[in-house]
C-alpha positions as CSV (number, residue, x, y, z in Angstrom):
1,X,-0.4,-0.6,-0.1
2,X,1.2,3.5,-1.2
3,X,2.8,4.9,1.7
4,X,2.9,2.4,4.3
5,X,6.6,1.6,5.3
6,X,8.4,-0.4,7.2
7,X,10.7,1.3,10.2
8,X,13.7,2.3,8.9
9,X,17.6,2.3,10.2
10,X,16.1,0.9,13.3
11,X,20.2,-0.3,14.8
12,X,21.6,3.1,14.0
13,X,18.6,5.4,15.6
14,X,19.5,6.2,19.1
15,X,23.5,6.2,18.4
16,X,25.3,8.0,20.6
17,X,27.0,11.0,18.9
18,X,30.1,12.0,20.8
19,X,31.7,8.0,20.3
20,X,31.8,8.9,16.5
21,X,35.7,9.7,17.6
22,X,36.4,7.0,19.1
23,X,34.6,4.0,16.6
24,X,37.2,6.3,14.3
25,X,40.3,4.6,16.0
26,X,39.5,1.4,16.3
27,X,38.6,1.1,12.4
28,X,41.6,2.5,11.2
29,X,43.6,0.6,14.2
30,X,41.7,-2.6,12.6
31,X,42.0,-1.7,9.4
32,X,45.7,-1.6,9.8
33,X,45.7,-4.6,12.1
34,X,44.3,-6.1,8.9
35,X,47.0,-4.6,6.1
36,X,49.8,-6.1,8.8
37,X,48.3,-10.0,8.5
38,X,47.8,-10.4,12.0
39,X,45.3,-13.0,13.6
40,X,46.3,-14.2,16.7
41,X,46.0,-10.8,18.4
42,X,43.0,-9.2,16.1
43,X,40.7,-9.8,19.3
44,X,42.7,-6.2,20.3
45,X,39.9,-4.5,18.1
46,X,37.0,-7.3,18.0
47,X,35.2,-8.1,20.8
48,X,35.3,-12.1,21.8
49,X,31.4,-13.1,21.0
50,X,30.9,-10.3,18.1
51,X,29.2,-11.4,15.1
52,X,30.2,-11.2,11.7
53,X,27.5,-11.2,9.0
54,X,28.3,-12.1,5.5
55,X,26.7,-13.0,2.3
56,X,26.5,-15.8,0.1
57,X,29.9,-17.5,0.1
58,X,31.2,-15.8,3.1
59,X,28.7,-17.4,5.7
60,X,28.3,-15.8,8.9
61,X,31.1,-15.7,11.7
62,X,29.7,-16.0,15.3
63,X,32.6,-14.9,17.6
64,X,36.8,-14.5,17.4
65,X,37.6,-17.8,16.7
66,X,35.5,-18.8,14.0
67,X,36.0,-15.3,12.4
68,X,40.0,-16.3,12.6
69,X,39.1,-20.0,11.5
70,X,36.5,-20.2,9.3
71,X,37.7,-16.5,7.5
72,X,40.8,-14.8,8.4
73,X,43.3,-18.4,7.9
74,X,41.1,-19.3,5.1
75,X,40.9,-15.7,3.1
76,X,44.6,-15.5,3.8
77,X,45.9,-19.2,2.5
78,X,44.1,-18.2,-0.5
79,X,45.2,-14.8,-1.4
80,X,48.8,-13.5,-0.3
81,X,50.7,-10.0,-0.9
82,X,47.5,-9.1,0.1
83,X,46.7,-4.8,0.7
84,X,43.1,-3.8,1.7
85,X,42.4,0.2,0.1
86,X,39.1,1.4,2.0
87,X,38.1,3.2,-0.6
88,X,35.4,5.3,1.8
89,X,34.9,5.4,5.1
90,X,31.9,7.0,7.1
91,X,31.6,7.4,10.4
92,X,28.1,8.1,12.9
93,X,28.9,7.2,16.6
94,X,29.0,3.9,17.1
95,X,28.8,3.2,13.7
96,X,31.6,3.0,10.9
97,X,30.9,1.9,6.8
98,X,33.3,1.2,4.0
99,X,33.7,0.4,0.8
100,X,37.0,-0.4,-1.4
101,X,38.8,-3.3,-2.3
102,X,41.8,-5.8,-1.8
103,X,44.3,-6.4,-4.1
104,X,46.0,-9.8,-3.3
105,X,47.5,-12.8,-5.7
106,X,45.7,-15.7,-5.7
107,X,47.6,-17.9,-3.5
108,X,46.0,-21.1,-2.8
109,X,42.8,-22.8,-4.1
110,X,39.8,-20.7,-3.7
111,X,36.1,-21.9,-4.0
112,X,37.6,-24.4,-5.5
113,X,39.7,-23.4,-8.0
114,X,43.4,-24.2,-7.8
115,X,45.9,-21.0,-7.4
116,X,46.6,-19.6,-10.6
117,X,49.4,-17.1,-8.8
118,X,46.9,-14.2,-10.8
119,X,46.6,-10.7,-8.6
120,X,42.9,-10.2,-8.1
121,X,40.9,-7.5,-7.0
122,X,38.7,-7.7,-4.2
123,X,35.3,-5.8,-4.0
124,X,34.1,-5.3,-0.7
125,X,31.3,-3.2,1.6
126,X,32.0,-3.5,5.4
127,X,29.4,-1.6,8.5
128,X,30.5,-1.9,12.1
129,X,29.5,-1.0,15.8
130,X,32.0,-0.1,18.0
131,X,30.7,-0.7,21.3
132,X,33.2,0.0,24.3
133,X,36.1,0.4,22.1
134,X,35.6,-3.2,20.8
135,X,33.8,-4.0,16.9
136,X,30.7,-5.8,18.0
137,X,28.6,-6.6,15.0
138,X,30.5,-6.5,11.2
139,X,27.8,-6.8,8.0
140,X,30.0,-7.1,5.6
141,X,29.4,-8.1,1.7
142,X,33.0,-9.3,-0.5
143,X,32.0,-9.2,-4.2
144,X,33.2,-13.3,-4.7
145,X,31.3,-13.5,-8.7
146,X,33.6,-10.6,-9.4
147,X,36.6,-12.6,-7.6
148,X,35.4,-15.8,-9.6
149,X,35.5,-14.0,-13.3
150,X,39.0,-12.6,-12.8
151,X,40.0,-16.5,-12.1
152,X,37.5,-17.2,-15.5
153,X,34.7,-18.8,-13.9
154,X,31.7,-17.0,-14.5
155,X,29.6,-18.1,-11.9
156,X,26.2,-16.4,-13.8
157,X,26.7,-18.9,-16.9
158,X,26.5,-15.6,-19.3
159,X,23.0,-14.5,-18.1
160,X,24.2,-11.6,-15.3
161,X,22.2,-8.4,-16.4
162,X,25.7,-6.7,-17.3
163,X,24.9,-8.1,-20.3
164,X,22.0,-5.7,-20.8
165,X,24.8,-3.2,-20.4
166,X,26.1,-4.2,-23.2
167,X,23.3,-4.2,-25.0
168,X,23.5,-8.3,-25.8
169,X,20.5,-8.4,-23.8
170,X,16.8,-6.4,-23.7
171,X,15.2,-5.7,-20.9
172,X,11.6,-7.1,-20.3
173,X,9.2,-4.7,-21.0
174,X,6.6,-4.6,-17.9
């Protein structure tokens, strides 16, 4: 029904704006830690029971140990010589967001693709909530189809909507 909308921005509605600089410091230090390929001591930035909520292919990690064992270690095994480049960061109270890319070498098996040695771009978006100086929630989207395309795998079998952009397909009429 026109005019009827779900409630919006519930999670960030009551953010404490006085926490913006504290949040900025945590996120900037954490990104430096990730660029230094830290795993064992990454709890400096993440709460022990934090949630990492990823898109399909990434999964959901509950707690620091799952994040280390089921994301960081496999990701670093698949991609070496990796650097994170946030193209934009936004801070608002206890909340932060970023989008950017990682540049890395495909040096280990990734989603069934044997190492190719190719340099790849791994695009992502991150949204964090920081409480008491630690990240408690991290929503993340990683563009795995883009990574796989660079490795020669088209997960859309030629049916991706980029075909509309190239004029290879005509959009349906409604």
